[in-house]
C-alpha positions as CSV (number, residue, x, y, z in Angstrom):
1,X,-2.5,172.2,-183.4
2,X,-1.5,169.0,-183.2
3,X,-2.5,166.6,-180.5
4,X,-1.1,167.9,-176.6
5,X,1.3,165.6,-174.4
6,X,1.4,167.5,-171.3
7,X,5.5,165.7,-169.8
8,X,6.3,166.7,-166.7
9,X,10.4,167.7,-166.7
10,X,11.9,168.1,-163.1
11,X,10.5,171.4,-162.0
12,X,9.2,172.1,-165.1
13,X,6.3,170.8,-167.1
14,X,6.5,170.2,-171.4
15,X,3.0,171.4,-172.7
16,X,3.4,170.6,-176.2
17,X,1.2,170.8,-178.3
18,X,-0.4,174.2,-177.3
19,X,2.7,175.9,-179.5
20,X,5.4,175.0,-181.4
21,X,8.5,174.5,-178.5
22,X,11.7,175.6,-179.7
23,X,15.0,173.9,-178.6
24,X,17.8,175.8,-178.6
25,X,21.3,173.7,-179.6
26,X,24.8,174.4,-177.4
27,X,27.1,172.1,-178.7
28,X,30.4,172.1,-176.3
29,X,32.6,170.4,-178.7
30,X,35.4,171.5,-180.9
31,X,34.2,170.1,-184.4
32,X,30.7,169.9,-184.4
33,X,29.2,170.4,-188.0
34,X,27.2,174.3,-187.8
35,X,29.1,175.7,-184.9
36,X,32.1,173.6,-183.5
37,X,34.5,175.7,-181.3
38,X,32.3,178.9,-180.8
39,X,31.9,177.8,-177.2
40,X,34.1,175.1,-176.6
41,X,35.6,177.7,-173.6
42,X,33.0,177.1,-170.5
43,X,32.4,181.3,-170.0
44,X,31.5,181.5,-173.8
45,X,28.8,178.6,-173.4
46,X,27.0,180.1,-170.5
47,X,27.0,183.1,-172.5
48,X,25.6,181.3,-175.1
49,X,23.1,179.7,-172.9
50,X,21.8,182.6,-171.0
51,X,21.6,184.4,-175.0
52,X,19.4,181.5,-176.7
53,X,16.8,181.6,-173.3
54,X,16.8,185.4,-174.0
55,X,16.1,185.1,-177.7
56,X,13.5,182.0,-177.0
57,X,14.1,178.9,-176.3
58,X,12.0,176.8,-174.1
59,X,14.8,174.3,-174.2
60,X,18.5,174.0,-174.0
61,X,20.3,171.1,-175.6
62,X,23.8,171.0,-174.2
63,X,26.1,168.2,-176.0
64,X,29.4,167.4,-175.9
65,X,30.5,165.1,-178.4
66,X,29.7,165.8,-182.2
67,X,27.3,163.7,-184.4
68,X,28.6,165.4,-187.7
69,X,28.7,162.5,-190.0
70,X,32.0,160.6,-189.8
71,X,32.8,162.2,-186.8
72,X,35.0,160.0,-183.8
73,X,33.4,159.6,-180.5
74,X,35.7,160.9,-177.4
75,X,36.2,159.8,-174.0
76,X,34.0,159.3,-171.0
77,X,36.1,161.1,-169.0
78,X,36.0,164.5,-171.6
79,X,32.3,164.7,-172.4
80,X,32.3,164.8,-168.9
81,X,34.6,167.4,-168.6
82,X,32.8,169.6,-171.4
83,X,29.5,169.8,-170.0
84,X,29.0,169.2,-166.5
85,X,30.2,172.3,-165.5
86,X,28.4,174.2,-168.1
87,X,24.9,172.1,-166.8
88,X,25.8,173.3,-163.1
89,X,26.7,176.9,-163.7
90,X,23.6,177.4,-165.9
91,X,20.8,175.0,-163.9
92,X,20.8,177.3,-160.7
93,X,20.2,180.6,-163.6
94,X,18.1,179.9,-166.3
95,X,14.0,179.2,-165.9
96,X,13.7,176.5,-169.0
97,X,14.8,173.0,-168.6
98,X,17.8,171.3,-169.8
99,X,18.4,168.2,-172.2
100,X,21.6,166.5,-171.9
101,X,22.6,165.3,-175.7
102,X,24.6,162.2,-174.6
103,X,24.5,158.2,-175.7
104,X,26.8,157.8,-172.8
105,X,24.9,156.5,-169.2
106,X,27.8,158.2,-166.8
107,X,27.2,161.2,-168.8
108,X,23.7,160.9,-168.8
109,X,23.3,160.4,-164.6
110,X,26.1,163.3,-164.2
111,X,23.9,165.6,-166.3
112,X,20.4,164.7,-164.2
113,X,22.3,165.2,-160.6
114,X,23.9,168.7,-162.4
115,X,20.3,170.1,-163.1
116,X,19.5,168.5,-166.5
117,X,16.1,167.0,-166.8
118,X,15.9,165.4,-170.4
119,X,18.2,162.8,-171.6
120,X,18.2,163.2,-175.9
121,X,19.9,160.1,-177.3
122,X,20.6,159.9,-180.8
123,X,20.9,156.0,-180.2
124,X,17.7,155.2,-179.3
125,X,19.1,153.7,-175.9
126,X,21.4,150.9,-178.2
127,X,24.6,152.7,-177.7
128,X,25.0,152.2,-173.6
129,X,22.1,149.8,-172.2
130,X,22.5,151.3,-169.0
131,X,21.3,154.3,-170.4
132,X,17.4,153.4,-169.7
133,X,18.1,152.2,-166.1
134,X,19.4,155.7,-166.1
135,X,16.5,157.3,-167.3
136,X,14.0,154.6,-165.3
137,X,15.4,155.9,-162.2
138,X,15.4,159.8,-162.7
139,X,11.8,159.3,-164.1
140,X,12.4,162.2,-167.0
141,X,11.6,162.5,-170.7
142,X,13.8,160.3,-173.1
143,X,13.9,161.7,-176.8
144,X,14.4,158.6,-179.1
145,X,15.7,159.2,-182.5
146,X,16.2,157.0,-185.4
147,X,19.7,156.8,-186.9
148,X,21.3,154.4,-189.3
149,X,24.4,153.2,-187.7
150,X,26.5,155.6,-185.7
151,X,28.0,159.0,-187.0
152,X,31.0,157.6,-188.0
153,X,29.5,155.0,-190.1
154,X,26.0,156.2,-191.0
155,X,26.2,158.6,-194.1
156,X,28.0,155.6,-195.7
157,X,25.4,155.6,-198.8
158,X,22.5,155.2,-196.5
159,X,19.7,152.9,-198.6
160,X,16.1,152.5,-197.7
161,X,13.4,150.2,-199.5
162,X,11.1,152.6,-197.6
163,X,12.4,155.2,-195.5
164,X,9.0,156.6,-193.4
165,X,8.0,153.1,-193.3
166,X,11.2,151.6,-192.0
167,X,12.1,154.8,-189.7
168,X,8.4,154.9,-188.1
169,X,8.6,151.1,-187.8
170,X,12.2,151.2,-186.1
171,X,10.8,153.8,-183.6
172,X,7.9,152.1,-183.0
173,X,10.6,149.2,-181.6
174,X,12.7,151.7,-179.7
175,X,10.1,152.4,-178.0
176,X,8.6,149.1,-176.9
177,X,11.8,148.1,-175.8
178,X,12.3,151.4,-173.6
179,X,8.6,150.8,-172.0
180,X,9.7,147.1,-171.8
181,X,13.0,149.1,-169.5
182,X,10.6,150.9,-167.5
183,X,10.1,153.6,-168.8
184,X,6.6,155.4,-169.2
185,X,5.3,155.9,-172.9
186,X,4.0,159.2,-171.3
187,X,7.5,160.6,-171.2
188,X,9.1,159.5,-174.4
189,X,9.7,162.6,-177.6
190,X,10.4,160.4,-180.9
191,X,12.9,162.2,-183.3
192,X,12.9,160.4,-186.8
193,X,16.9,161.9,-187.1
194,X,17.3,164.5,-190.1
195,X,20.5,163.8,-191.3
196,X,21.2,160.5,-189.2
197,X,21.8,158.1,-192.2
198,X,20.0,159.7,-194.5
199,X,20.4,161.3,-198.2
200,X,19.4,164.2,-199.7
201,X,16.1,163.1,-201.2
202,X,15.6,160.7,-197.4
203,X,15.8,164.3,-195.9
204,X,12.9,165.8,-198.2
205,X,10.8,162.7,-197.9
206,X,10.7,162.6,-193.9
207,X,9.6,166.5,-193.9
208,X,6.8,166.0,-196.5
209,X,5.3,163.2,-194.7
210,X,6.2,163.9,-190.6
211,X,2.3,163.4,-190.6
212,X,2.6,159.6,-190.7
213,X,4.5,159.5,-187.4
214,X,1.4,161.0,-186.2
215,X,-0.3,157.2,-185.6
216,X,2.6,156.8,-183.3
217,X,0.5,158.9,-180.7
218,X,3.9,160.5,-179.4
219,X,5.0,164.1,-179.4
220,X,8.2,164.4,-182.3
221,X,11.0,166.3,-181.8
222,X,12.4,167.4,-185.4
223,X,16.4,168.9,-186.2
224,X,17.3,169.9,-189.7
225,X,18.6,172.9,-188.7
226,X,21.7,173.7,-191.7
227,X,22.0,170.2,-191.9
228,X,23.4,169.4,-195.5
229,X,21.1,168.7,-197.4
230,X,19.5,172.5,-197.2
231,X,23.1,173.5,-197.7
232,X,22.9,171.5,-200.8
233,X,20.0,173.4,-201.7
234,X,20.8,177.1,-201.4
235,X,24.5,176.4,-202.5
236,X,23.8,177.7,-206.1
237,X,22.1,180.7,-205.2
238,X,24.7,181.2,-202.7
239,X,27.6,183.8,-203.2
240,X,30.9,181.7,-203.6
241,X,33.2,184.5,-202.4
242,X,31.0,185.7,-199.6
243,X,31.0,183.2,-196.4
244,X,28.5,185.6,-194.6
245,X,25.6,185.5,-197.3
246,X,25.9,182.0,-197.9
247,X,25.2,181.3,-193.9
248,X,22.4,183.7,-194.3
249,X,21.3,181.6,-197.2
250,X,21.7,178.4,-194.9
251,X,20.3,180.0,-192.5
252,X,17.0,181.2,-194.6
253,X,16.8,177.3,-195.7
254,X,17.0,176.4,-192.3
255,X,13.7,178.9,-192.0
256,X,11.7,177.2,-194.8
257,X,12.6,173.2,-193.5
258,X,11.4,174.5,-190.0
259,X,8.2,176.0,-191.3
260,X,7.8,172.3,-193.2
261,X,8.8,170.5,-190.4
262,X,5.9,172.4,-188.4
263,X,3.3,172.1,-190.7
264,X,3.9,169.1,-190.9
265,X,3.1,167.8,-187.0
266,X,6.8,168.9,-184.9
267,X,5.5,169.8,-181.7
268,X,9.4,170.6,-180.7
269,X,12.1,172.3,-183.4
270,X,15.8,171.7,-182.3
271,X,17.8,174.8,-183.9
272,X,20.5,176.6,-183.8
273,X,19.2,180.3,-184.3
274,X,16.6,180.6,-181.7
275,X,15.3,183.9,-182.6
276,X,14.3,183.1,-186.3
277,X,12.8,180.2,-185.7
278,X,10.7,181.2,-182.5
279,X,9.6,184.1,-184.9
280,X,9.3,181.3,-188.0
281,X,7.0,179.4,-185.5
282,X,5.0,181.8,-183.9
283,X,4.0,182.3,-187.5
284,X,3.1,178.9,-189.0
285,X,1.4,178.0,-185.4
286,X,-0.9,181.5,-186.0
287,X,-1.5,180.0,-189.3
288,X,-2.4,176.7,-188.2
289,X,-4.5,178.1,-185.9
290,X,-6.4,179.8,-188.6
């Protein structure tokens, strides 16, 4: 199995490395690429959170701003309005930690005060200079992700001479920067950012070479679920007329990518279909132990 990293997380502990942990995605947005609008209503979001945990989510990742390619940012007030009531409502009920998926320090602070215990910053502390202060103050786990540009610009012909090397170097610098701002290295999780400023081939190269990130000595999160490169791979064998069949093919492709990520060193997989990912992780973890 992977190296083990026990990370205190509020009233929980993330035992990373003993088995693959499943991070269930809950987008409280009208426009996320996979499930935008489905859980925009607060009551629907709370029910979905409870469903994800019942299906095997070890972490719940809640976000109120879409990071799909070419998306526009939302205001601070709107993001707070979307996520804080849901976090407040579910944090007292559930038995897994909540991650707040945001680039805004004020949203992170409000979420941590409302019951969240992890910050997932897709900008790796670059979009809001106050984010590091919030994470340091709460001494909570921090996920640092690689992204080229911003969600609005990241898919405008992304280029790398050495995608794995350049992304690894970016994450090394991001970790060093976080440490200089008072965030303990033992609290940091890294994410190569599948689909965030990456071409079709870049994503495949990253999944194939995830073991290169082991030398960072940090737990690795991978989120390939339902990304465009999977859709592109399966579209030729999917029914053009049957939308449900096409979605099933995308989810089948997602499980293949999830299996590859786990085999190549992911400690956490961020997914939309928790039940299927939990089954995939159970099988792949058993193979790795065998």
